[in-house]
C-alpha positions in Angstrom: -0.2 -0.2 -0.2 1.4 3.5 -0.9 0.0 6.8 0.7 1.5 10.0 -0.6 0.7 13.5 0.8 1.9 16.4 -0.8 2.0 19.7 1.1 2.7 23.0 -0.5 4.1 26.0 1.5 5.7 29.6 1.3 9.0 30.2 2.5 9.8 33.3 4.4 11.5 34.6 1.5 7.9 35.3 -0.4 6.3 37.1 2.3 6.2 40.6 3.4 8.9 40.5 5.6 12.2 39.0 4.9 15.1 38.0 7.5 18.5 38.6 6.9 19.3 35.2 5.7 16.8 35.7 3.0 18.5 39.3 2.0 21.6 37.5 1.5 20.0 34.7 -0.5 18.5 37.2 -2.6 21.7 39.3 -2.9 23.4 36.1 -4.1 21.0 35.3 -6.3 21.1 38.8 -8.1 25.1 39.1 -8.0 25.3 35.4 -9.6 22.3 35.4 -11.8 22.4 36.0 -15.7 20.7 39.4 -15.5 23.2 40.9 -13.4 25.9 39.6 -16.0 23.9 41.4 -18.7 24.3 44.7 -16.6 28.1 44.2 -16.5 28.2 43.9 -19.9 26.6 47.0 -20.5 29.0 48.9 -18.4 31.9 47.2 -20.0 30.8 47.8 -23.6 29.6 51.4 -22.5 33.6 52.1 -21.9 34.8 49.9 -24.9 34.4 52.5 -27.9 37.8 54.4 -27.4 38.5 53.7 -30.9 35.6 56.2 -32.1 37.3 58.9 -30.2 40.1 59.0 -32.2 39.1 62.2 -33.8 38.9 64.0 -30.4 42.7 63.7 -29.7 44.4 63.0 -33.2 45.3 66.5 -33.3 47.0 66.5 -30.2 49.0 63.6 -31.3 49.9 65.6 -34.7 51.1 68.7 -32.9 52.6 67.1 -30.2 54.9 64.7 -32.3 55.3 66.8 -35.2 53.3 64.4 -37.6 51.9 65.2 -41.1 48.7 64.0 -42.2 50.1 60.8 -44.0 51.6 59.7 -40.9 48.4 60.4 -38.7 46.4 58.3 -41.6 49.2 55.6 -40.8 48.2 55.6 -37.3 44.8 55.6 -38.1 44.7 52.3 -40.1 47.0 50.8 -37.3 44.2 51.6 -34.5 41.5 50.1 -37.6 43.5 46.7 -37.6 43.6 46.5 -33.9 40.1 47.5 -33.3 38.8 45.1 -35.8 40.9 41.9 -36.1 39.9 40.0 -33.4 41.3 36.3 -34.5 43.7 36.4 -31.4 41.0 36.8 -28.6 38.7 34.3 -30.4 41.3 31.8 -30.4 42.1 32.6 -26.3 38.4 32.4 -25.7 38.2 29.2 -27.4 40.3 27.6 -24.8 40.0 29.7 -21.6 37.0 31.1 -19.8 35.8 34.8 -20.4 37.5 36.1 -17.1 41.2 35.4 -19.1 39.9 37.1 -22.1 38.9 40.1 -20.2 41.9 40.5 -18.1 44.2 40.3 -21.3 42.1 43.0 -23.0 42.4 45.2 -19.7 46.3 44.8 -19.9 46.4 45.7 -23.5 44.4 48.5 -23.0 46.4 50.0 -20.3 49.4 49.3 -21.8 48.7 50.7 -25.2 47.0 53.9 -24.1 48.9 54.7 -21.4 52.3 54.7 -23.9 50.4 57.1 -26.1 49.7 59.2 -23.2 53.4 59.2 -21.9 54.6 60.1 -25.4 52.4 62.7 -26.3 53.1 64.5 -22.9 56.6 64.0 -23.6 57.3 62.3 -20.4 59.4 59.5 -22.4 61.7 60.1 -25.5 60.1 60.8 -28.7 59.1 57.5 -30.0 59.6 56.1 -33.7 56.5 56.1 -35.8 56.6 52.5 -35.8 56.6 52.3 -32.0 53.4 54.7 -31.9 51.7 52.2 -34.7 52.4 49.5 -32.2 51.0 51.3 -29.1 47.9 52.4 -30.8 47.4 49.0 -32.4 47.5 47.1 -28.9 45.4 49.7 -27.2 42.5 49.2 -29.6 43.2 45.5 -30.3 42.0 45.5 -26.3 38.4 46.5 -27.5 38.4 42.8 -29.6 39.2 41.2 -26.0 36.2 43.2 -24.5 33.7 42.0 -27.2 34.9 38.8 -27.2 34.8 38.3 -23.3 31.3 40.2 -22.8 29.5 40.2 -25.7 29.9 36.7 -27.2 29.4 35.2 -23.5 25.9 37.0 -23.5 25.1 35.7 -26.9 25.7 32.2 -25.6 23.6 32.9 -22.5 20.8 34.1 -24.4 20.8 32.2 -27.9 17.5 32.7 -28.9 17.5 36.3 -28.3 20.9 36.9 -29.9 19.9 39.5 -32.6 18.6 41.6 -29.7 21.5 41.0 -27.5 24.1 42.0 -30.1 21.9 45.2 -31.2 21.4 46.6 -27.5 25.4 45.9 -26.4 26.7 47.1 -29.5 24.7 50.2 -29.0 26.1 50.7 -25.7 29.5 50.9 -27.8 28.2 53.6 -29.8 27.2 55.6 -26.8 30.6 55.2 -25.1 32.4 58.1 -26.9 29.7 60.5 -25.2 29.9 59.0 -21.9 33.9 59.0 -21.4 33.5 62.5 -23.0 31.3 63.7 -20.1 33.4 61.9 -17.5 36.6 63.5 -19.0 35.5 67.1 -19.1 34.2 66.5 -15.2 37.5 65.2 -14.2 40.2 67.2 -16.6 38.1 69.9 -17.7 39.1 70.3 -21.5 42.7 68.9 -21.1 42.7 66.6 -24.2 45.8 65.0 -23.6 44.1 63.7 -20.3 41.6 61.9 -22.3 44.3 59.3 -23.6 44.9 58.4 -20.1 41.4 58.1 -19.3 41.1 55.9 -22.1 43.7 54.0 -20.9 42.5 53.3 -17.3 38.8 53.7 -17.1 37.8 50.7 -19.3 40.6 48.4 -17.8 39.0 49.2 -14.4 35.5 48.5 -15.4 36.6 45.0 -17.1 38.6 44.0 -13.9 35.7 44.9 -11.7 33.5 42.5 -13.1 35.8 39.6 -14.1 34.0 36.9 -12.1 30.8 38.0 -13.2 30.8 37.8 -16.8 30.9 33.7 -17.4 29.5 31.0 -19.2 25.9 29.8 -17.6 23.2 27.7 -18.0 20.9 28.6 -20.7 17.2 28.6 -19.3 14.7 30.2 -21.1 12.5 32.9 -19.7 9.0 33.8 -21.3 9.6 37.2 -20.7 13.0 37.3 -21.9 12.7 39.2 -25.0 10.1 41.6 -22.9 12.8 42.3 -20.5 15.6 43.4 -23.1 13.1 45.7 -24.5 12.9 47.0 -21.2 16.5 47.6 -21.3 16.2 49.3 -24.8 13.8 51.7 -23.4 16.6 52.9 -20.5 19.2 53.1 -23.5 16.9 55.1 -25.4 16.4 57.6 -22.6 20.2 57.7 -22.1 20.9 58.7 -25.6 18.3 61.0 -25.4 19.5 62.5 -22.0 23.2 63.0 -23.7 21.9 64.6 -26.8 20.3 67.1 -24.6 23.3 67.6 -22.7 25.4 67.9 -25.9 23.0 70.8 -27.4 22.8 72.7 -24.1 26.4 72.6 -23.8 26.5 73.8 -27.4 24.2 76.7 -27.0 25.8 78.0 -23.9 29.3 77.5 -25.0 31.7 74.9 -24.1 34.3 77.4 -22.9 31.2 79.2 -20.6 29.8 75.8 -19.6 30.6 75.3 -15.9 32.5 72.7 -14.4 29.7 71.9 -12.1 27.4 71.5 -14.9 29.9 68.8 -16.3 29.3 67.0 -12.8 25.6 67.3 -12.8 26.1 65.8 -16.4 28.0 62.9 -15.1 25.4 61.9 -12.2 22.5 62.0 -14.9 24.4 59.5 -17.0 25.3 57.4 -14.1 22.0 57.2 -12.8 20.6 56.2 -16.4 23.8 53.8 -16.8 22.9 52.0 -13.6 19.0 52.2 -13.9 19.0 48.7 -15.5 19.9 47.4 -12.5 16.4 47.9 -11.2 15.5 45.6 -13.8 17.8 42.8 -12.8 17.0 43.1 -9.2 13.1 42.5 -9.9 13.9 39.5 -12.6 16.0 38.1 -10.5 13.7 38.6 -7.6 11.1 36.4 -9.6 13.5 33.8 -10.1 14.5 33.9 -6.3 10.8 33.5 -5.3 10.3 30.6 -7.7 13.4 28.8 -6.3 12.0 29.3 -2.7 8.4 27.8 -3.5 10.0 25.2 -5.2 12.3 24.2 -2.4 9.4 24.6 0.2 7.3 22.0 -1.5 7.5 18.9 0.3 6.7 15.2 -0.8 5.9 12.5 1.8 5.7 9.1 0.9 4.7 6.2 3.0 5.0 2.3 1.7 4.3 -0.9 3.1 4.6 -3.5 1.3 6.0 -7.4 1.5 9.7 -7.8 1.4 10.5 -8.9 -2.3 12.8 -11.7 -2.8 16.3 -11.2 -3.1 17.3 -11.3 -7.2 20.3 -13.7 -7.8 23.8 -11.8 -8.0 24.4 -10.4 -11.3 27.8 -9.2 -12.6 28.3 -5.3 -12.8 28.0 -4.0 -16.2 30.6 -2.1 -17.2 30.3 1.8 -17.5 30.4 3.0 -20.9 33.3 5.4 -21.6 32.3 9.2 -22.0 33.0 10.5 -25.3 35.3 13.3 -25.1 34.2 16.5 -27.3 36.8 16.6 -30.1 39.4 19.4 -30.2 38.7 22.6 -31.9 41.8 21.7 -33.9 40.4 18.6 -35.2 37.2 19.9 -36.7 38.7 23.3 -38.3 37.7 22.0 -41.6 34.7 20.2 -40.7 31.9 22.4 -41.6 28.8 22.3 -38.7 25.3 21.9 -39.5 23.5 24.9 -41.0 22.5 26.9 -37.8 25.0 25.5 -35.2 27.7 27.5 -33.8 31.1 27.8 -35.5 34.1 27.3 -33.6 36.9 30.0 -34.1 38.8 27.8 -36.7 35.8 26.6 -38.4 35.0 30.2 -38.9 38.2 31.2 -40.0 38.2 28.3 -42.9 34.7 28.6 -44.1 33.4 30.6 -47.1 31.0 32.4 -45.1 33.3 34.1 -43.2 35.3 35.2 -46.2 32.1 36.5 -47.5 31.6 38.5 -44.3 35.2 39.6 -44.3 34.9 41.1 -47.7 31.5 42.4 -47.4 32.4 44.2 -44.0 35.7 45.5 -45.3 33.9 46.9 -48.4 30.8 48.3 -46.2 32.3 49.8 -43.0 36.1 50.9 -44.4 34.8 54.2 -45.8 32.9 54.9 -42.7 35.8 54.0 -40.6 37.9 56.5 -42.7 35.5 59.2 -42.0 35.2 58.8 -38.3 38.9 58.6 -38.2 39.2 62.0 -39.7 36.0 64.1 -38.4 38.6 66.1 -36.3 40.7 67.0 -39.3 37.5 67.7 -41.2 36.6 70.0 -38.3 40.0 71.8 -38.3 40.0 72.2 -42.1 36.6 73.7 -41.9 37.6 76.0 -39.0 35.4 75.0 -36.7 36.7 75.9 -33.1 38.2 73.0 -30.7 35.4 72.3 -28.2 32.9 72.3 -31.6 35.0 69.5 -33.0 34.4 67.7 -29.7 30.8 68.2 -30.1 30.6 67.4 -33.8 32.3 63.9 -32.7 30.1 63.1 -29.8 27.0 63.7 -32.2 28.3 61.0 -34.5 28.4 58.6 -31.3 24.8 59.2 -30.9 24.1 58.2 -34.5 26.3 55.5 -34.2 24.1 54.3 -31.2 21.0 54.4 -33.2 22.1 52.6 -36.2 23.6 49.7 -34.0 20.2 49.6 -31.9 18.3 49.3 -35.0 20.0 46.8 -37.0 20.1 44.4 -34.0 16.3 45.1 -32.7 14.9 45.6 -36.6 16.8 42.5 -37.9 15.4 40.4 -35.1 11.8 41.8 -35.8 12.2 41.3 -39.7 13.4 38.0 -39.7 10.8 36.5 -37.2 7.9 38.3 -38.8 8.5 38.4 -42.5 11.7 36.1 -42.6 13.8 38.5 -44.0 17.6 36.9 -44.3 20.2 38.7 -42.1 22.2 38.5 -45.4 20.2 40.7 -47.3 20.0 43.2 -44.2 23.6 43.1 -43.8 23.9 44.3 -47.7 20.8 47.0 -47.2 23.0 48.6 -43.9 26.3 48.1 -45.7 25.1 50.4 -48.6 23.3 53.1 -46.5 26.9 54.5 -45.4 28.1 54.3 -49.0 24.9 56.0 -50.5 25.0 58.8 -47.5 28.8 59.5 -48.1 28.4 59.5 -52.2 25.3 62.2 -51.6 27.0 64.4 -49.5 30.3 64.3 -51.6 28.1 65.2 -54.6 25.8 68.1 -53.0 29.2 69.8 -51.5 32.2 69.3 -53.4 33.9 72.0 -52.2 33.9 71.0 -48.5 35.6 67.6 -49.2 38.2 70.1 -51.4 38.7 72.3 -48.5 39.1 69.5 -46.1 42.4 68.8 -47.7 41.9 65.0 -47.9 42.0 63.4 -50.8 40.9 60.2 -51.7 44.1 58.4 -52.2 45.2 60.0 -48.9 42.2 58.8 -46.7 41.8 55.3 -48.0 45.4 54.8 -47.6 44.3 54.5 -44.0 42.2 51.3 -45.1 
């Protein structure tokens, strides 16, 4: 006879009053949860866009080291090489946990930009051009380690929302230029050379702070997962709007007349909106914590009464089957995975898909990178004041954010609703910068002539 009695109760954690043990359990759930890992990735990405700020300090490098435009374009080329060639970070991420990748990226970031700052401020002997190219390549390459360590980890932890994850995280990279600019103005107040030092230590400090937070976690699909990411999106849109308002306000008042306390208030607003997603993280992790408590507090009591069964004859133990080890990534380098499955880094390197993506990105993004790198020089050639050039560059960061977020979220929507293929979306988005650049040159040829950047010279950096 079998008698079963099931009683379900609620723990003290789901009631109105919570003890200290419940509070510590909830805090542990928040800090170790997937959503806090996403929040930490937001902060890392919000400081990982130093490569897009080259236009702010390129003139200081040019004047301090006596470079001409051709040498500056050479530096820009090596910056783009470092910021876009992430093979090394991918290979390291294939065999090590994410915290190792983030640690290496932090060291590279601090080393590269610290050496540039020491050279520009003449605290060390004037370096050779090849040394400066090496410094800026090392510093820019740290961005690939941040992307691989945090962004790729988030995509693995949320595989069914990868388009949304990529859109919002890369969007924070776009906003990072404005955020770092505001922090710089509050701390150093227009000392552009100090901006290079800030770019060196701030991203490294943030990555070190979240080394143990960014990690691969067990994938648990939540019904409201996409809705949570949309809540994150709305907060990031609010942050972008606030940054835009502050940029316009500074321009209207005048950057030279804008008080330092105003920059402090601007940074306070930035920090509030940067940390506001933490509220959503706590709410979501609290819901998960309550469900776990309810499951643990459910008790199942079974009482059995039966005759003692006869003892079975002795049987020889069966040998346990050996567990098959996953093949090494080196052995599967030339084995193409099934369509829709994830590639290893070596499979991607030797695949036709990667070759097509590489050529498409090189042709579609190269012109945009050249334009962004030379924004400072374009502003100088048009006789813009130094502070207006800073406004010019930071405004581009806002448009950079909007484009990245739109591509990530819109591609996910049109793929789910209209089965619009992502390769066609890539073609459309890649052709847009080319069309805009061509139309601007056709409508204002005199501006391109005044800028002093001929096609042969500009695209030498590509």
